[in-house]
C-alpha positions in Angstrom: 10.5 -43.7 9.8 10.4 -47.3 8.9 13.3 -49.7 9.6 12.9 -51.4 6.2 13.8 -48.2 4.4 16.9 -47.4 6.5 20.3 -47.3 4.8 23.6 -47.3 6.5 25.1 -43.9 7.4 28.2 -42.4 5.8 31.4 -42.3 7.8 32.8 -38.9 9.0 36.1 -38.6 7.2 39.2 -37.6 9.1 41.3 -35.4 6.7 44.9 -36.5 6.1 47.5 -34.8 8.2 49.1 -31.6 6.7 52.7 -30.6 7.3 53.0 -27.9 10.0 54.7 -25.3 7.7 52.0 -25.8 5.1 49.2 -25.4 7.7 50.9 -22.3 9.1 51.3 -20.8 5.6 47.6 -21.5 4.8 46.5 -19.9 8.1 48.6 -16.8 7.6 47.3 -16.5 4.0 43.7 -16.7 5.2 44.4 -14.1 8.0 46.4 -11.5 6.1 45.7 -12.2 2.4 42.1 -13.2 2.1 41.9 -11.4 -1.3 45.0 -13.2 -2.6 46.7 -10.1 -4.0 49.5 -12.2 -5.4 47.4 -14.2 -7.9 48.1 -11.7 -10.7 51.9 -12.3 -10.3 51.6 -16.1 -11.0 53.3 -17.3 -14.2 54.5 -13.8 -15.1 58.1 -12.9 -16.2 60.2 -10.8 -13.8 59.7 -7.5 -15.7 55.9 -8.0 -15.7 55.9 -8.8 -12.0 57.9 -5.5 -11.4 55.4 -3.5 -13.4 52.4 -5.1 -11.6 54.0 -4.4 -8.3 54.4 -0.7 -9.2 50.8 -0.6 -10.4 49.6 -2.0 -7.1 51.3 0.7 -5.0 50.9 3.5 -7.6 47.5 2.7 -9.3 47.8 5.8 -11.6 50.4 3.8 -13.7 47.6 1.3 -14.4 44.7 3.5 -15.4 46.6 6.6 -16.9 47.4 4.9 -20.3 43.6 4.4 -20.8 42.7 7.9 -19.8 40.8 9.9 -22.4 40.1 13.6 -23.1 36.4 12.9 -22.4 37.3 11.8 -18.9 39.4 14.9 -18.5 36.5 17.2 -19.3 34.4 15.6 -16.6 37.3 15.7 -14.1 38.0 19.3 -14.9 34.4 20.4 -14.0 34.5 18.2 -10.9 37.9 19.5 -9.8 36.9 23.1 -10.1 33.6 22.4 -8.2 35.3 20.7 -5.3 38.0 23.4 -5.2 35.3 26.0 -4.6 34.4 23.9 -1.5 38.0 23.0 -0.5 39.2 26.6 -0.1 36.6 27.8 2.5 36.5 24.4 4.2 40.2 24.3 4.4 40.4 27.7 6.1 37.4 26.8 8.4 38.7 23.5 9.6 42.2 24.8 10.2 40.6 27.4 12.5 38.7 24.6 14.2 42.0 22.8 14.9 43.4 26.1 16.3 45.9 26.2 13.4 46.8 29.1 11.2 44.2 29.3 8.4 46.9 29.1 5.7 47.7 25.5 6.8 44.2 24.5 5.8 44.9 25.7 2.3 48.3 24.0 2.3 46.5 20.7 3.2 44.3 20.9 0.1 47.4 21.1 -2.2 50.0 18.4 -1.6 47.9 15.5 -0.1 45.4 15.4 -3.1 48.3 15.1 -5.5 49.8 12.2 -3.5 46.4 10.5 -3.3 45.8 10.9 -7.0 48.9 8.8 -7.7 48.5 6.2 -5.0 44.7 5.9 -4.3 42.4 3.4 -5.8 39.1 5.3 -5.5 37.9 7.3 -8.5 35.6 9.4 -6.5 37.3 10.2 -3.2 38.0 13.9 -2.8 40.8 14.6 -0.4 40.9 17.3 2.3 40.7 18.2 5.9 37.8 17.0 8.1 36.1 18.6 11.1 36.2 15.6 13.4 40.0 15.1 13.1 40.4 18.9 13.5 38.4 18.8 16.7 40.4 15.9 18.0 43.7 17.7 17.3 42.5 20.8 19.0 41.1 18.9 22.0 44.1 16.5 22.6 47.0 18.9 21.8 45.2 21.9 23.3 45.3 20.3 26.7 49.1 20.2 26.8 50.0 23.3 24.8 48.1 26.5 24.4 47.7 27.5 20.7 47.6 31.1 21.7 50.4 31.3 24.2 52.8 29.0 22.3 51.6 28.8 18.7 54.9 27.6 17.2 55.1 24.6 19.4 51.4 23.8 18.9 51.9 23.8 15.1 55.0 21.6 15.5 53.0 19.1 17.5 50.1 19.1 15.0 52.6 18.3 12.1 54.2 15.6 14.3 50.8 14.1 15.0 50.0 14.1 11.3 53.3 12.3 10.6 52.6 9.6 13.1 49.1 9.3 11.8 50.4 8.7 8.3 53.0 6.2 9.6 50.4 4.3 11.5 47.9 4.3 8.5 50.6 3.1 6.0 51.8 0.5 8.4 48.3 -1.0 8.7 48.2 -1.2 4.9 51.7 -2.7 4.4 51.1 -5.2 7.2 47.6 -5.9 6.0 46.1 -5.2 9.4 43.1 -3.2 8.2 40.7 -5.4 10.1 41.7 -3.4 13.2 39.7 -0.5 11.8 36.7 -2.8 11.6 36.4 -2.6 15.4 34.8 0.8 14.7 31.4 -0.6 13.9 28.8 1.3 11.8 26.8 2.1 15.0 30.0 3.4 16.7 30.8 5.7 13.7 27.2 7.0 13.5 27.1 8.0 17.2 30.7 9.3 17.3 30.2 11.4 14.2 26.9 12.8 15.4 28.4 13.6 18.8 31.5 15.2 17.3 29.3 17.2 14.9 27.2 18.5 17.9 30.4 19.5 19.8 31.8 21.2 16.7 28.5 23.2 16.3 28.6 24.2 19.9 32.2 25.4 19.6 31.2 27.6 16.7 29.0 29.7 19.0 32.3 31.5 19.8 32.5 32.8 16.2 28.8 33.3 15.8 28.5 35.4 18.9 31.8 37.2 18.4 33.4 36.0 21.6 37.1 36.5 22.1 37.7 34.2 25.1 36.2 30.7 25.0 36.6 27.4 26.8 39.0 24.8 25.4 36.8 22.0 26.8 34.4 20.3 24.4 31.7 19.0 26.6 28.2 20.5 26.5 28.2 21.8 30.1 31.5 23.6 29.8 30.5 25.2 26.4 27.1 26.3 27.7 28.7 27.8 30.8 31.3 29.6 28.7 28.6 31.0 26.4 26.1 32.2 29.0 28.7 33.6 31.4 29.7 36.1 28.7 26.3 37.4 27.7 27.6 41.0 28.1 30.2 40.3 25.4 27.8 39.0 22.8 28.1 41.0 19.5 24.7 41.3 17.9 26.4 42.4 14.6 28.3 39.1 14.4 25.2 37.1 15.5 23.0 38.6 12.8 25.6 38.1 10.1 26.2 34.5 11.2 22.5 33.6 11.2 22.0 35.1 7.8 24.8 33.1 6.2 23.8 29.9 8.0 20.3 30.3 6.7 21.7 30.9 3.2 23.8 27.7 3.4 21.0 25.6 4.8 18.6 26.9 2.1 21.0 26.0 -0.7 21.5 22.5 0.7 17.8 22.0 1.0 17.3 23.2 -2.6 20.1 21.0 -3.9 18.7 18.0 -2.1 15.3 18.5 -3.6 16.7 19.2 -7.1 19.8 17.0 -7.5 20.6 18.5 -10.9 21.5 21.7 -9.1 24.0 20.1 -6.7 26.5 22.8 -7.8 24.5 25.5 -6.0 25.2 23.8 -2.6 28.8 23.2 -3.6 29.4 26.9 -4.5 27.5 28.2 -1.5 30.5 28.2 1.0 32.8 30.1 -1.5 29.9 32.5 -2.3 29.4 33.1 1.4 33.1 33.9 1.8 33.1 36.3 -1.1 29.9 38.0 0.0 31.1 38.2 3.6 34.5 39.6 2.6 32.9 42.3 0.3 30.3 43.2 3.0 33.0 43.6 5.7 35.3 45.6 3.4 32.7 48.2 2.4 31.0 48.5 5.8 34.2 48.3 7.9 32.5 45.7 10.1 35.8 44.7 11.6 35.7 47.9 13.5 32.3 47.0 15.0 33.1 43.6 16.6 33.2 41.4 13.5 36.5 39.4 13.6 38.2 38.7 10.3 40.9 36.3 9.2 43.6 38.9 8.6 46.7 38.5 6.6 47.3 35.2 4.8 50.9 34.4 3.6 51.2 34.2 -0.1 53.1 31.3 -1.7 53.2 27.5 -1.9 53.7 25.1 1.0 57.0 25.7 2.8 58.9 22.5 3.8 58.4 21.6 7.4 61.0 18.8 8.0 62.8 21.1 10.5 59.4 21.6 12.4 59.0 17.8 12.5 62.5 17.4 13.9 61.7 19.9 16.7 58.5 18.1 17.3 60.3 14.8 17.7 62.5 16.4 20.4 59.6 17.9 22.2 58.7 16.8 25.7 55.1 16.4 24.4 56.1 13.8 21.8 54.0 11.1 23.5 50.9 13.3 23.3 51.6 13.9 19.6 52.0 10.1 18.9 48.7 9.4 20.8 46.9 12.1 18.9 48.3 10.8 15.6 47.2 7.2 16.2 43.7 8.1 17.4 43.0 10.7 14.6 44.7 8.3 12.1 42.2 5.5 12.9 39.2 7.9 12.7 40.4 9.4 9.4 41.1 6.0 8.0 37.7 4.6 9.0 36.0 7.6 7.4 38.0 7.7 4.2 37.7 3.9 3.5 34.0 3.9 4.3 33.3 6.9 2.1 35.4 5.4 -0.8 33.7 2.0 -0.6 30.2 3.6 -0.5 30.8 5.6 -3.7 32.6 2.7 -5.4 29.5 0.6 -4.9 27.4 3.1 -6.8 29.7 2.8 -9.8 30.2 -0.9 -9.4 34.0 -1.0 -9.0 36.2 -2.3 -6.3 38.7 -0.4 -4.1 41.5 -2.2 -2.3 41.3 -1.4 1.4 45.0 -2.0 2.1 46.0 0.1 -1.0 43.8 2.9 0.4 45.4 2.7 3.8 48.9 3.0 2.2 47.7 5.9 0.0 46.1 7.8 2.9 49.1 7.1 5.1 51.7 8.3 2.5 49.8 11.4 1.7 49.8 12.3 5.4 53.5 11.6 5.7 54.1 13.8 2.7 51.8 16.4 4.0 53.5 16.6 7.4 56.7 17.4 5.6 55.1 20.2 3.6 53.2 22.1 6.3 50.0 20.2 6.0 47.9 18.7 8.8 45.7 15.5 8.8 43.7 14.8 5.7 41.4 12.1 4.5 38.3 11.7 2.2 35.4 13.7 3.7 31.9 12.7 2.8 30.6 16.1 1.8 33.5 16.9 -0.6 33.4 13.4 -2.1 29.6 13.6 -2.6 30.1 16.8 -4.5 32.8 15.3 -6.6 30.6 12.3 -7.4 27.6 14.4 -8.3 29.8 16.6 -10.5 30.5 13.5 -12.6 34.1 12.8 -11.8 35.7 9.9 -13.7 39.0 9.5 -12.0 41.4 10.8 -9.3 42.4 13.5 -11.8 39.7 15.6 -10.2 41.9 15.8 -7.1 44.8 17.0 -9.3 42.5 19.8 -10.8 41.4 20.8 -7.3 45.1 20.9 -6.1 46.0 23.1 -9.1 43.1 25.5 -8.3 44.3 25.6 -4.6 47.9 26.2 -5.9 46.7 29.2 -7.9 44.8 30.5 -4.9 48.0 30.2 -2.8 50.1 32.0 -5.4 47.8 34.8 -6.3 44.5 35.0 -4.3 45.3 34.7 -0.6 45.3 38.5 0.0 41.6 38.5 -1.0 40.7 36.5 2.1 42.0 39.2 4.5 38.5 40.6 5.2 36.8 37.2 5.4 34.8 37.3 8.6 35.3 34.4 11.1 31.6 34.3 11.6 31.2 33.1 8.0 33.7 30.3 8.6 31.6 29.3 11.7 28.5 29.2 9.6 30.2 27.0 7.0 31.3 24.6 9.7 27.9 24.4 11.3 26.2 23.8 7.9 28.6 21.0 7.1 28.3 19.4 10.6 24.5 19.3 10.6 24.8 16.9 7.7 26.8 14.5 10.0 24.0 14.2 12.5 22.2 11.2 10.9 19.2 10.8 13.1 17.5 8.6 10.5 20.4 6.1 10.9 19.9 6.1 14.6 16.2 5.4 14.3 17.0 2.6 11.9 19.4 1.1 14.5 16.7 1.3 17.1 14.3 -0.7 14.9 16.9 -3.2 13.7 19.2 -3.8 16.7 18.7 -2.3 20.1 22.2 -3.2 21.2 23.7 -1.3 18.2 21.4 1.6 19.2 22.9 1.6 22.7 26.4 1.6 21.2 25.5 4.5 19.0 23.9 6.6 21.8 26.8 5.7 24.2 29.3 7.1 21.7 27.1 10.2 21.2 26.6 10.8 24.9 30.3 10.2 25.7 31.4 12.8 23.1 28.8 15.4 24.0 28.9 15.1 27.8 32.5 14.0 28.2 35.0 14.5 25.5 35.8 13.2 22.0 38.3 10.7 23.4 35.8 9.5 26.1 33.1 9.0 23.5 35.4 7.0 21.3 36.7 4.8 24.1 33.2 4.1 25.5 31.8 3.2 22.0 34.8 0.9 21.2 34.6 -0.7 24.6 30.9 -1.5 24.3 31.5 -2.8 20.7 34.3 -5.1 22.0 32.1 -6.2 24.9 29.5 -7.3 22.4 32.1 -9.2 20.5 33.3 -10.9 23.7 29.8 -11.7 24.7 29.1 -13.4 21.4 32.3 -15.4 21.8 31.8 -16.2 25.5 28.1 -16.8 25.3 27.4 -18.6 22.0 23.8 -19.5 21.1 22.6 -23.1 21.4 19.4 -24.3 19.9 17.1 -27.4 20.3 16.4 -28.8 16.8 13.2 -30.5 15.7 12.1 -32.3 12.6 10.2 -30.4 10.0 7.1 -32.6 9.2 7.3 -34.8 6.1 11.0 -34.2 5.7 14.5 -35.1 7.0 15.3 -31.5 7.7 16.0 -30.4 11.3 15.7 -26.8 12.3 15.5 -24.7 15.5 12.2 -25.2 17.3 12.2 -21.5 18.3 12.4 -20.4 14.6 10.1 -23.1 13.3 7.3 -23.9 15.7 6.0 -26.6 13.4 9.2 -28.6 14.0 8.6 -31.6 16.2 10.8 -33.1 19.0 12.1 -36.5 18.1 11.0 -39.0 20.7 13.9 -40.3 22.8 16.4 -37.8 21.5 17.6 -34.3 22.3 19.1 -32.6 19.3 21.3 -29.5 20.1 23.1 -27.2 17.8 26.1 -25.1 18.9 26.3 -21.8 16.9 30.0 -20.9 17.4 33.5 -22.2 17.6 34.4 -23.7 21.0 37.2 -22.0 22.8 38.4 -21.6 26.4 36.3 -18.5 26.7 33.0 -20.4 26.2 33.8 -24.0 27.1 32.6 -23.7 30.7 29.4 -21.9 29.6 28.6 -24.6 26.9 29.2 -27.4 29.4 26.7 -25.9 31.8 24.2 -25.0 29.1 24.2 -28.5 27.6 23.7 -30.0 31.0 20.8 -27.6 31.6 19.2 -28.6 28.2 19.4 -32.2 29.3 17.7 -31.5 32.7 15.0 -29.5 31.0 14.4 -32.1 28.4 14.1 -34.9 31.0 11.6 -32.8 33.0 9.6 -32.1 29.9 9.5 -35.8 28.9 8.4 -36.7 32.5 5.5 -34.2 32.4 4.4 -35.1 28.9 4.7 -38.9 29.3 6.7 -39.2 26.1 9.5 -41.8 25.4 12.3 -41.3 27.9 15.5 -39.7 26.7 18.2 -42.0 25.4 20.4 -40.0 23.0 21.9 -36.5 23.0 22.8 -35.5 19.5 25.1 -32.4 19.1 25.0 -30.8 15.7 28.5 -29.3 15.1 28.0 -27.9 11.6 28.6 -24.4 12.8 31.6 -25.2 15.0 34.5 -24.0 12.8 37.3 -24.7 15.3 38.0 -26.1 18.8 40.8 -25.7 21.2 42.1 -27.9 24.0 39.6 -26.4 26.5 36.8 -27.2 24.1 37.9 -30.8 23.8 38.1 -31.1 27.6 34.6 -29.7 27.8 33.3 -32.4 25.3 35.0 -35.1 27.4 33.3 -33.8 30.6 30.0 -33.6 28.8 30.4 -37.2 27.6 31.1 -38.4 31.2 28.0 -36.5 32.5 25.9 -38.0 29.8 27.3 -41.5 30.4 26.5 -41.2 34.2 22.9 -40.4 33.3 22.7 -43.6 31.2 22.4 -41.6 27.9 24.5 -41.7 24.8 26.4 -38.8 23.2 26.2 -38.5 19.4 28.0 -36.0 17.2 26.8 -34.8 13.8 28.9 -33.2 11.1 32.1 -32.2 12.9 34.1 -29.9 10.6 37.5 -30.6 9.2 39.6 -28.7 11.8 37.4 -30.0 14.6 37.5 -33.7 13.7 41.3 -33.6 13.2 41.8 -32.3 16.8 39.2 -34.7 18.2 41.1 -37.6 16.5 44.5 -36.4 17.8 43.2 -36.1 21.3 41.8 -39.7 21.2 38.2 -38.3 21.7 37.1 -40.1 18.6 38.4 -43.3 20.0 36.8 -42.5 23.3 33.3 -41.8 21.9 33.6 -44.4 19.1 33.6 -43.4 15.5 30.3 -45.3 15.1 28.6 -42.5 17.1 29.7 -39.7 14.7 27.6 -38.9 11.7 27.7 -36.8 8.6 24.3 -35.2 9.1 21.7 -34.8 11.8 19.3 -36.8 9.7 21.7 -39.8 9.6 22.3 -39.6 13.4 18.6 -39.5 14.1 17.9 -42.4 11.7 20.6 -44.5 13.4 19.4 -43.7 16.9 15.8 -44.4 15.8 16.9 -47.7 14.4 18.7 -48.6 17.6 15.7 -47.6 19.7 13.5 -50.0 17.7 15.8 -52.9 17.3 18.3 -53.1 20.2 17.1 -55.2 23.1 20.2 -55.0 25.3 19.9 -52.6 28.3 23.5 -51.6 27.8 22.5 -50.1 24.5 25.6 -51.0 22.4 26.5 -48.9 19.5 25.8 -50.0 15.9 28.4 -52.1 14.1 29.5 -51.7 10.5 30.3 -54.2 7.8 32.7 -53.6 5.0 30.0 -51.8 3.0 29.4 -49.3 5.9 25.9 -50.7 6.5 24.6 -51.4 10.0 24.5 -55.1 10.9 
C-alpha cells in the first residue's frame, strides 16, 4: 500500500440533535408499529379513515364485496370437508379436556363465525386443539375434580377461556405480539411432540376400557396406572381401538402418498364414528365393557355469562387466570404459525396483530356461549387448504354444518364408543411428533436441539407446564448469553483488495503488520460491557505474544470495527474509556471505524470523541488501516501524534 496513492479519509459525521419527543415517537413507532399500519390512513377523508379502520378490525368488510360464486363453490366443498373432521375431533378433544362432549361441538359453532369476520387468514380452520385441551385438564384438574364437581370444573374452563381471549386480544391491541416470539421453533417442536406423546399415553385409558385412571400426565404415573390395572383391561375395547387406529393410520398414509385423495383422510374420523356407533348399536357392545358417549343435549349453544360470573367469584379464579394465560399463549403461537405457513403457500400476507385480536375475540365470544379454548389447528387447516378453500367462508360453512348437527343429529352420537374417540386422538397426535424436524435441528444447531429435547423431556417426564417453563427458560438463557457474551473477531485483509474479514471465516485473510483489527458483533450494553473489556484486553495480549514469537512488526494500533454496534449505553461508553486508558498505558493507539448514528451521538455527548480525538475515527476499516499504515511509514516522533487535517480533509 504505497504512500503516493493515499488519499485523505472521510470524516465520521455526527448527526444533528433530534428533539426528545421526536426521538421518543420514532423509537415507539419502531418498537410497536414496525409495519406502519397507519400509512393507509394518510391523506384520506374522515369517512374513508373510518371505513379503513373498520376493515382493519373486521377484514370481511374488505374482501366480501369482491367475493364471487366461484369462490363460494370451493369454500362450500372445503367447509363440508372440515366439518366432517370438526365433529368427531370436537367431541374427542372435549373429552380430553375432561369437559362434556357437547361443549366440543359448541366450540366448533360460534368461534369459527367470529373468526370468519375478524381473521385475516383465508385458510385457517378454527377449532379445538389437543394440546390446549390437555393443559386445561392438567392445570384445572389439580384443583377441581371434573368427576366430583363437574359444574365448577366447567365454570373454571369457561373462565380460563375468557381470560385467554382477553390476553390474546390485549396482545393484539397493544401490539405486543413479539412476546409470543419467545416460543422459538425448537421450543414448539419439542413441546408439541411431548404433549402429543402425553396425549397418546392418556388415551390408553379409552383403548383399554379402564374406568379409573391417573390425572397425572407424566410417563411414569401413566405407565404405573396402566400396568397396576391389568386385571381390568377389556380385550373387546382394545381390539376395537386397535382396528380403528389401524384404519385411521392407513387412510393417512394413503392420502399422503396420493395427495389428490386427501378427502379420504379427512373423512376417516367421521367414518370411524359412524362405523363404531353402528357396530356398538347392533352388537350391544356397551354391555360388554365398551364405553359409549351417551346422551348429547340437542340444541344450539346456551349462553354462559352466568357461568362466567360464578367463575369470577370462585376461590379458584387465580388458577383459571393462570390456565387462561398459558393456554392462550400456546394457542396463539400455534394459530399464527399455522396461518403464516399456509399464507406463504398462496403468497399473501396475514397481519399478526389482527390475528391476535381475532383469536382473542372469538375466545371471548366463545366463553360467553358455552365454548372452550379454540385456535387454528394444523390438521384441520391442512385439510381446508387441500380442499381448495378460497376464503374464511369455509369456516362459516363448517359452523353451519355443526349447527345442523347440534339441532338434529346429536342423538345419533349416543352409541359412539369412547375407544373410537381415543383412536381419533392418537391418530391426530402422531402427526405432531415431528422427528424429522428434530433431526434437522440436530444437524443445523445443536443448542436448538437441546432446547427441543428439553421441552420434550420436561413434558413427558414432568408435566406440560414444566416442559413449557424449561423450554422457555433455556431459550431465554440463549438470548441472554448472546447479549452478555457477544462475538468478537480478528479481521484480516483479503489479498489484492481493501476488504477486511474475519480470519476464522477466511483463512486467506492476512494480519496487517503493526495493527490489531477487532470487530464487535453486537450492541454494547451493561450486560456485556465487562466481558468486552476483558475480551479486548485478551486479544491485545494474544496479539502481542504472537508478534513476539513471529518476529513481525510490533503492535502500534488497535482498530475496533463498530459497524455492527447498533447502540451503546453509559456502561458501554465507560467500557470504551477504560479500554482506551489500558491501550494508552501500553503505548498503543485506539482507533474506531464506522461508529453508527446512535453510537456516535452518545460518544459525542459523553465527550469520548473529544477524548479520543475525531482524527482517530474513520468511516471504514480500510480508511483506518490506510491512515495507520501511512503514520507507521511517515511519522518519526516516538509520541506517535495523530494525523492532522487541512480544510480539504486531507492529511498534512
